[in-house]
C-alpha positions in Angstrom: 110.7 37.2 91.6 111.5 33.7 90.4 112.2 33.4 86.7 111.2 30.1 84.9 113.7 28.9 82.4 112.3 26.6 79.6 114.6 23.9 78.5 114.6 22.8 74.8 112.5 19.7 74.0 114.4 16.6 73.1 114.4 16.0 69.3 113.8 12.4 68.2 113.6 10.8 64.7 111.7 7.8 63.3 112.2 4.5 64.9 113.5 1.6 62.8 110.1 0.0 63.0 108.3 3.1 61.7 110.8 3.3 58.7 110.2 -0.4 57.9 106.4 0.0 58.0 106.6 3.1 55.8 108.8 1.3 53.3 106.5 -1.7 53.1 103.5 0.5 52.6 105.3 2.4 49.9 106.3 -0.8 48.1 102.6 -2.0 48.2 101.4 1.3 46.7 104.1 1.1 43.9 103.3 -2.5 43.2 99.6 -1.7 42.9 100.3 1.2 40.5 102.6 -1.1 38.3 100.0 -3.8 38.3 97.3 -1.3 37.2 99.5 0.0 34.4 100.3 -3.5 33.3 96.6 -4.5 33.2 95.7 -1.3 31.4 98.4 -1.9 28.8 97.3 -5.6 28.3 93.7 -4.6 28.0 94.6 -1.9 25.4 96.6 -4.5 23.4 93.6 -6.9 23.5 91.1 -4.3 22.4 93.5 -3.1 19.6 93.8 -6.7 18.3 90.0 -7.2 18.5 89.5 -4.0 16.5 92.2 -5.2 14.0 90.4 -8.6 13.5 87.0 -7.0 13.1 88.3 -4.5 10.5 90.2 -7.1 8.6 87.3 -9.5 8.7 84.9 -6.9 7.3 87.4 -5.9 4.6 88.2 -9.4 3.5 84.6 -10.4 3.2 83.7 -7.2 1.4 86.4 -7.8 -1.3 85.3 -11.4 -1.8 81.6 -10.5 -1.8 82.1 -7.8 -4.4 84.0 -10.1 -6.8 81.5 -12.9 -6.4 78.5 -10.7 -7.0 80.2 -9.5 -10.2 81.0 -13.1 -11.3 79.5 -13.9 -14.7 78.4 -10.3 -15.5 78.5 -9.5 -19.2 78.4 -6.0 -20.6 75.2 -6.1 -22.7 76.6 -3.7 -25.3 74.7 -0.9 -27.1 72.6 -3.3 -29.3 71.5 -5.7 -26.5 68.3 -5.0 -24.6 69.1 -6.9 -21.4 72.1 -7.8 -19.3 73.6 -11.1 -20.3 75.9 -13.5 -18.6 79.2 -15.1 -19.6 79.3 -18.8 -20.3 80.9 -19.4 -16.9 81.1 -17.3 -13.7 83.3 -19.6 -11.6 86.2 -20.9 -13.7 87.1 -24.6 -13.3 90.5 -24.3 -15.0 92.7 -25.5 -12.2 92.3 -22.3 -10.1 89.0 -23.0 -8.3 90.1 -25.8 -6.0 89.3 -27.7 -2.9 92.2 -27.5 -0.6 91.6 -31.0 0.9 92.9 -31.4 4.5 91.6 -29.1 7.3 94.7 -27.0 7.3 94.7 -26.6 3.5 93.1 -23.6 1.9 90.7 -23.4 -0.9 90.9 -21.0 -3.9 88.4 -19.6 -6.3 88.5 -17.9 -9.7 85.8 -15.7 -11.0 85.3 -13.9 -14.3 83.3 -10.9 -15.5 83.4 -8.1 -18.0 85.6 -5.2 -17.0 88.5 -3.0 -17.8 91.0 -3.9 -15.1 91.7 -6.9 -12.8 92.3 -6.9 -9.0 95.9 -5.7 -9.5 94.6 -2.7 -11.5 96.1 -4.1 -14.7 94.1 -3.4 -17.8 92.6 -6.4 -19.6 92.7 -6.0 -23.4 89.8 -8.3 -24.2 87.5 -6.9 -21.6 87.3 -10.1 -19.6 88.5 -10.0 -16.0 89.7 -13.1 -14.3 90.5 -12.8 -10.6 91.8 -15.7 -8.5 91.7 -15.6 -4.7 94.0 -17.9 -2.8 96.2 -18.0 0.3 99.9 -17.7 -0.1 101.7 -18.2 3.2 99.3 -16.4 5.5 98.2 -13.8 3.1 95.0 -13.7 1.1 96.2 -12.8 -2.4 94.3 -11.9 -5.6 96.0 -12.9 -8.9 95.0 -11.2 -12.1 94.6 -12.5 -15.6 98.1 -11.4 -16.6 99.7 -13.1 -13.5 100.2 -10.1 -11.3 99.4 -10.6 -7.6 98.0 -8.2 -5.0 97.9 -9.0 -1.2 94.4 -8.3 0.0 94.7 -9.4 3.7 97.3 -10.7 6.1 97.2 -13.2 9.0 94.8 -15.6 7.3 94.7 -19.0 9.0 92.1 -20.6 6.8 90.0 -19.8 3.7 87.3 -22.2 2.7 84.5 -22.1 0.1 81.3 -24.2 -0.4 79.1 -23.9 -3.5 75.4 -23.7 -3.4 74.0 -26.1 -6.0 70.5 -25.4 -7.5 69.7 -28.7 -9.3 66.0 -28.0 -9.8 66.3 -24.5 -11.3 64.2 -22.7 -8.7 66.9 -20.1 -7.9 67.8 -21.5 -4.5 70.6 -23.8 -3.4 69.4 -27.4 -2.7 72.7 -28.2 -1.0 76.3 -27.0 -0.7 79.2 -28.9 -2.2 83.0 -28.7 -2.4 84.7 -27.5 -5.6 86.0 -31.1 -6.3 82.4 -32.3 -6.9 81.6 -29.6 -9.5 82.3 -30.2 -13.2 82.0 -28.1 -16.3 78.6 -29.8 -16.9 77.3 -28.6 -13.5 79.0 -25.3 -12.8 76.0 -23.4 -14.2 74.0 -24.8 -11.2 76.1 -22.8 -8.8 73.9 -20.1 -7.4 75.7 -19.0 -4.3 79.1 -19.3 -2.5 79.6 -19.8 1.2 82.8 -18.3 2.6 84.7 -19.3 5.7 87.5 -17.0 6.7 89.6 -17.5 9.9 91.9 -14.7 10.9 94.5 -14.3 13.6 95.9 -11.2 15.4 99.3 -9.9 14.3 100.7 -10.3 17.8 100.1 -12.3 21.0 98.2 -9.8 23.1 96.4 -12.3 25.3 97.4 -15.5 27.1 94.6 -17.4 25.5 94.4 -21.1 26.0 94.5 -23.5 23.1 91.4 -23.1 20.9 89.8 -25.1 18.1 88.0 -23.7 15.1 85.9 -25.5 12.5 85.8 -23.6 9.2 82.7 -24.7 7.2 82.8 -28.4 6.7 86.5 -28.9 7.4 87.8 -30.7 10.4 88.6 -28.6 13.5 92.0 -26.9 13.7 93.6 -26.4 17.1 95.9 -23.5 17.8 98.2 -23.2 20.8 100.2 -20.0 19.9 98.0 -17.8 22.2 96.9 -15.4 19.4 93.4 -14.0 19.2 91.3 -15.4 16.4 88.0 -14.7 14.8 86.0 -16.8 12.4 83.9 -15.0 9.7 81.3 -16.7 7.5 78.9 -15.4 5.0 76.9 -16.7 2.0 76.9 -14.7 -1.3 74.3 -15.0 -3.9 75.5 -15.0 -7.5 73.1 -12.9 -9.5 74.8 -13.5 -12.9 75.0 -17.2 -13.0 74.9 -18.6 -16.6 71.6 -20.1 -17.7 73.5 -22.8 -19.4 77.1 -23.7 -20.5 
């Protein structure tokens, strides 16, 4: 009987061409994963900055609106039958100012009856005076005693316009800058229009240069690639003085 002998099969490895193809495919996959992670990280930073801007914008307008709505309020006291108003609600004593050029910021000073100013400092005479201005890039509130409290950071522009009611019907006939208001006409201010331009704390996006016009100021162009948002609102002043 013939016996068949099986010889072992010849072992062979990958060819150089196969190794090169596998290496290229691996690099392509790795590059795709890196690009995906980079895009995801960039998207996260952008979304985080947008949320930051929205939160800061809401908070900044809320603080300004609250103070403006209180402006001129006078505690009626136990013997008075109706709520009165102080002689002035917006103080023209050098603190309520028109900044001037497009890049210059406005400031505003309001007064009302209360026990403490925006720095939580007690006021002995019961009259609060809060001044809002921009120092550097921070929105700052300065109290009557001179103490200051940072309200908001990354402020590029803060502008105010004043609604003038010159026919005493309770509605603004036009809006004017602080420089055109005098002590003889301050009682005609029935509303304040706010323009607040904020920027992100970092540079999360490769934004091209953008221009923003804040209220009636000339447009400002930025090239630092930061995200920015412009917030505007108009606040009615319910406690405007009837006369000065």
